[in-house]
C-alpha positions as CSV (number, residue, x, y, z in Angstrom):
1,X,0.0,0.0,0.0
2,X,1.3,3.4,-0.9
3,X,2.1,5.6,2.1
4,X,0.0,8.7,2.4
5,X,2.1,11.7,3.1
6,X,0.4,14.1,5.6
7,X,0.8,17.7,4.8
8,X,2.5,19.8,7.4
9,X,0.1,22.3,9.0
10,X,0.1,25.7,7.2
11,X,0.6,29.1,8.9
12,X,-3.1,29.8,8.2
13,X,-4.3,26.5,9.7
14,X,-2.1,27.0,12.8
15,X,-3.5,30.5,13.3
16,X,-7.1,29.3,12.9
17,X,-6.5,26.5,15.4
18,X,-4.9,28.9,17.9
19,X,-7.9,31.3,17.6
20,X,-10.5,28.5,18.0
21,X,-8.7,27.1,21.0
22,X,-8.4,30.4,22.8
23,X,-12.0,31.2,22.1
24,X,-13.1,27.8,23.5
25,X,-10.9,28.3,26.6
26,X,-11.4,32.1,27.1
27,X,-13.4,31.7,30.3
28,X,-10.9,29.1,31.7
29,X,-8.0,31.3,30.8
30,X,-9.6,34.3,32.6
31,X,-10.2,32.3,35.8
32,X,-6.6,31.0,35.7
33,X,-5.1,34.4,35.3
34,X,-7.2,35.6,38.3
35,X,-5.8,32.7,40.2
36,X,-2.3,33.7,39.2
37,X,-2.5,37.4,39.9
38,X,-4.7,37.8,43.0
39,X,-1.8,38.2,45.5
40,X,-0.3,41.0,43.5
41,X,-3.7,42.8,43.3
42,X,-3.9,42.7,47.1
43,X,-0.3,44.1,47.2
44,X,-1.2,47.0,44.9
45,X,-4.3,48.0,46.9
46,X,-2.6,47.5,50.2
47,X,-0.5,50.8,49.8
48,X,-3.5,53.2,49.6
49,X,-5.1,51.3,52.5
50,X,-1.9,51.7,54.6
51,X,-1.9,55.4,53.7
52,X,-5.5,55.7,55.1
53,X,-4.5,53.8,58.2
54,X,-1.6,56.3,58.6
55,X,-4.1,59.2,58.8
56,X,-4.1,59.7,55.0
57,X,-0.5,60.8,55.2
58,X,2.2,59.5,52.9
59,X,4.5,56.9,54.5
60,X,8.0,58.3,54.2
61,X,11.1,59.0,56.4
62,X,9.0,61.4,58.5
63,X,6.6,58.6,59.5
64,X,6.9,56.8,62.9
65,X,9.4,54.0,63.2
66,X,6.6,51.5,63.9
67,X,4.7,52.5,60.8
68,X,7.8,52.2,58.6
69,X,8.6,48.8,60.2
70,X,5.1,47.5,59.5
71,X,5.2,48.7,55.8
72,X,8.7,47.2,55.2
73,X,7.7,43.9,56.9
74,X,4.5,43.7,54.8
75,X,6.4,44.4,51.6
76,X,9.1,41.8,52.4
77,X,6.7,39.0,53.6
78,X,3.8,39.5,51.2
79,X,6.1,40.4,48.3
80,X,8.2,37.2,48.9
81,X,4.9,35.2,49.0
82,X,3.7,36.8,45.8
83,X,6.9,35.9,43.9
84,X,7.0,32.3,45.1
85,X,3.3,31.8,44.6
86,X,3.3,33.1,41.0
87,X,6.4,31.0,40.1
88,X,4.9,27.7,41.2
89,X,1.4,28.6,39.9
90,X,2.9,29.4,36.5
91,X,4.6,26.0,36.5
92,X,1.3,24.4,37.4
93,X,-0.6,26.3,34.8
94,X,2.0,25.4,32.2
95,X,1.2,21.7,32.8
96,X,-2.5,22.4,32.6
97,X,-2.1,24.3,29.3
98,X,-0.4,21.2,27.8
99,X,-3.3,19.1,29.2
100,X,-5.8,21.5,27.7
101,X,-4.2,21.3,24.3
102,X,-3.7,17.6,24.3
103,X,-7.3,16.9,25.4
104,X,-8.7,19.4,22.9
105,X,-7.2,17.5,19.9
106,X,-8.1,14.1,21.5
107,X,-11.7,15.3,21.6
108,X,-11.9,14.8,25.3
109,X,-14.2,17.2,27.2
110,X,-12.1,17.9,30.3
111,X,-13.5,20.5,32.8
112,X,-11.3,23.1,34.5
113,X,-11.6,21.2,37.8
114,X,-10.4,18.0,36.2
115,X,-7.5,19.5,34.3
116,X,-6.4,21.3,37.4
117,X,-6.6,18.1,39.4
118,X,-4.5,16.2,36.8
119,X,-1.9,19.0,36.8
120,X,-1.6,18.8,40.6
121,X,-1.3,15.0,40.5
122,X,1.6,15.1,38.1
123,X,3.2,18.3,39.4
124,X,6.0,16.6,41.5
125,X,7.0,14.2,38.7
126,X,7.1,17.1,36.2
127,X,9.3,19.1,38.6
128,X,11.7,16.2,38.9
129,X,11.9,15.9,35.1
130,X,12.4,19.7,34.8
131,X,15.4,19.4,37.2
132,X,16.9,16.7,34.9
133,X,16.3,18.9,31.8
134,X,17.9,21.8,33.6
135,X,21.1,19.9,34.4
136,X,21.2,18.1,31.0
137,X,20.7,21.2,28.8
138,X,20.4,24.6,30.5
139,X,23.0,24.3,33.2
140,X,25.9,24.2,30.7
141,X,24.8,27.6,29.3
142,X,25.2,29.2,32.8
143,X,28.5,27.4,33.3
144,X,29.9,28.7,30.0
145,X,28.6,32.2,30.6
146,X,30.0,32.6,34.1
147,X,33.2,30.7,33.2
148,X,34.1,33.2,30.5
149,X,33.5,36.1,32.9
150,X,35.7,34.5,35.6
151,X,38.5,33.7,33.1
152,X,38.5,37.2,31.7
153,X,38.7,38.7,35.2
154,X,41.5,36.4,36.3
155,X,43.6,36.9,33.2
156,X,43.0,40.6,33.3
157,X,44.0,40.9,37.0
158,X,47.1,38.7,36.5
159,X,48.3,40.4,33.4
160,X,47.1,43.8,34.4
161,X,45.2,44.1,31.1
162,X,42.3,46.5,31.4
163,X,40.9,45.4,28.1
164,X,40.1,41.9,29.3
165,X,38.3,43.3,32.4
166,X,36.2,45.6,30.1
167,X,35.5,42.6,27.9
168,X,34.3,40.6,30.9
169,X,32.1,43.4,32.1
170,X,30.6,43.7,28.6
171,X,30.0,39.9,28.6
172,X,28.3,40.2,31.9
173,X,26.0,43.0,31.0
174,X,25.4,42.7,27.2
175,X,27.0,39.8,25.3
176,X,26.4,37.1,27.9
177,X,22.6,37.7,28.4
178,X,22.1,37.9,24.6
179,X,24.1,34.6,24.1
180,X,22.1,33.0,26.9
181,X,18.8,34.1,25.4
182,X,19.8,32.7,22.0
183,X,20.9,29.5,23.5
184,X,17.8,29.0,25.6
185,X,15.6,29.9,22.6
186,X,17.4,27.2,20.6
187,X,16.8,24.7,23.5
188,X,13.1,25.7,23.5
189,X,12.9,24.6,19.9
190,X,15.0,21.6,20.4
191,X,12.8,20.4,23.3
192,X,9.6,21.5,21.5
193,X,7.9,18.0,21.6
194,X,9.2,16.9,25.0
195,X,6.1,17.6,27.2
196,X,3.6,16.2,24.7
197,X,5.6,13.0,24.6
198,X,5.7,13.1,28.4
199,X,1.9,13.1,28.5
200,X,1.6,10.4,25.9
201,X,3.9,8.1,27.7
202,X,3.0,8.9,31.3
203,X,1.8,5.9,33.2
204,X,3.0,3.4,30.5
205,X,5.5,0.6,31.1
206,X,7.9,2.4,28.7
207,X,7.7,5.7,30.6
208,X,11.2,7.1,31.5
209,X,13.2,10.2,30.9
210,X,15.6,8.4,28.5
211,X,12.7,7.0,26.4
212,X,11.1,10.4,26.2
213,X,14.3,11.9,24.9
214,X,14.8,9.1,22.4
215,X,11.3,9.7,21.0
216,X,11.9,13.4,20.9
217,X,15.0,13.0,18.8
218,X,13.2,10.7,16.4
219,X,10.4,13.2,16.0
220,X,12.8,16.2,15.7
221,X,14.5,14.5,12.7
222,X,11.2,14.1,10.8
223,X,10.8,17.7,9.7
224,X,13.8,19.5,11.3
225,X,14.2,22.5,8.9
226,X,10.5,23.0,8.2
227,X,9.5,22.7,11.9
228,X,12.2,25.2,13.0
229,X,11.1,27.7,10.4
230,X,7.4,27.5,11.3
231,X,8.1,27.8,15.0
232,X,10.4,30.7,14.6
233,X,7.9,32.6,12.3
234,X,4.9,31.8,14.5
235,X,6.7,32.7,17.7
236,X,7.8,36.0,16.2
237,X,4.3,36.8,15.0
238,X,2.7,35.9,18.3
239,X,5.3,37.8,20.4
240,X,4.9,40.8,18.2
241,X,1.1,40.9,18.7
242,X,1.6,40.4,22.4
243,X,4.1,43.3,22.6
244,X,1.7,45.6,20.7
245,X,-1.2,44.8,22.9
246,X,0.8,45.3,26.1
247,X,2.0,48.7,24.9
248,X,-1.6,49.8,24.1
249,X,-2.8,48.6,27.5
250,X,0.1,50.4,29.3
251,X,-0.8,53.6,27.4
252,X,-4.4,53.3,28.4
253,X,-3.8,52.9,32.1
254,X,-0.8,55.2,32.4
255,X,-3.0,58.1,33.5
256,X,-4.6,56.0,36.2
257,X,-1.2,55.0,37.6
258,X,-0.2,58.6,37.8
259,X,-3.1,59.5,40.0
260,X,-1.9,57.4,42.8
261,X,-4.2,56.1,45.6
262,X,-6.9,53.6,44.7
263,X,-7.0,54.9,41.1
264,X,-3.3,54.2,40.8
265,X,-3.7,50.7,42.4
266,X,-6.5,50.0,39.9
267,X,-4.2,51.1,37.0
268,X,-1.4,48.9,38.2
269,X,-3.8,45.9,38.7
270,X,-5.3,46.3,35.2
271,X,-1.9,46.5,33.7
272,X,-0.5,43.6,35.6
273,X,-3.6,41.4,34.9
274,X,-3.7,42.2,31.2
275,X,0.0,41.6,30.8
276,X,-0.3,38.2,32.5
277,X,-3.4,37.4,30.5
278,X,-1.8,38.2,27.1
279,X,1.5,36.5,28.1
280,X,-0.5,33.4,28.8
281,X,-2.3,33.7,25.4
282,X,1.2,34.1,23.9
283,X,2.3,30.9,25.7
284,X,-0.8,29.0,24.5
285,X,-0.2,30.1,20.9
286,X,3.4,28.9,20.9
287,X,2.5,25.6,22.6
288,X,-0.3,25.0,20.1
289,X,2.1,25.6,17.2
290,X,4.5,23.0,18.6
291,X,1.6,20.6,19.2
292,X,0.3,20.8,15.7
293,X,3.8,20.1,14.3
294,X,4.2,17.3,16.9
295,X,1.0,15.6,15.6
296,X,2.3,15.9,12.0
297,X,5.7,14.4,13.0
298,X,4.0,11.6,14.9
299,X,1.8,10.8,11.8
300,X,4.9,10.7,9.7
301,X,6.9,8.5,12.0
302,X,4.0,6.2,12.9
303,X,1.5,6.3,10.0
304,X,-0.5,3.3,11.3
305,X,-1.1,4.7,14.8
306,X,-3.8,7.1,15.9
307,X,-2.6,9.7,18.3
308,X,-5.0,9.3,21.2
309,X,-3.8,9.5,24.8
310,X,-6.5,7.6,26.7
311,X,-4.1,6.8,29.6
312,X,-3.8,10.4,30.6
313,X,-7.5,10.9,31.1
314,X,-7.7,7.9,33.4
315,X,-6.0,10.1,36.0
316,X,-9.1,12.2,36.4
317,X,-11.3,9.2,37.5
């Protein structure tokens, strides 16, 4: 029998799928962003409230020592909680977005509660895998980056060569961050199918980190050049739209922020919420692009198999 070659998804079809998916999940996405941002919204509104408690006077160096202590303690404690909370919640939401996308194309009607439960159930295993990925791929980028800086400083100090010290500073401030960004962007494309394979193999007898990597390398080789090109172009387009939207929102709320008080807190809240919302839309668009290319690569590698991940949905029972 002649093998049927599946056409790689076009830019138009990818864009349509992204739009349809976001429309279907718009309510879920709104609720998740509320869940992500609520501690920061409390933080923003706490400052005008503290001002009212302080007799409607600005809290500055002229305020009482106890007042300043309370404000600093509040900022440090609640601010630290906000940062840790949003870091872990973004990680959890990343897993849930992959589940949303996978279930959407497997025609499984998963509720928000079920997807959140599945994400929580596999959160610890995912974190363990992420640590392995970090040391296998990302860690070497940091080692090389800081290693170059240290070598330049040591050689510069030993030889009394100011040029090398300047080069090391430039590497620290400009060249290094750009090189790291490019390297991590390359890794993002290289590992583009990793989490979809993770879900497909989760709970099976063949599930292991090495097996996931082997499968990923096979799929990467299917349409390497074409896949890279489409991901790069779609990522650029999605990020460009996201940047424009964030600039427009910032311009609209800038006057509110300047007013201070509750109006300023409202402006900061709207800006922070909208930026997080559209950043998540950005993330979903990029994940969906990878997933559509993943399904195409799977169809090419295993033409006789149907891509349905029934095992994943047993977790919700």
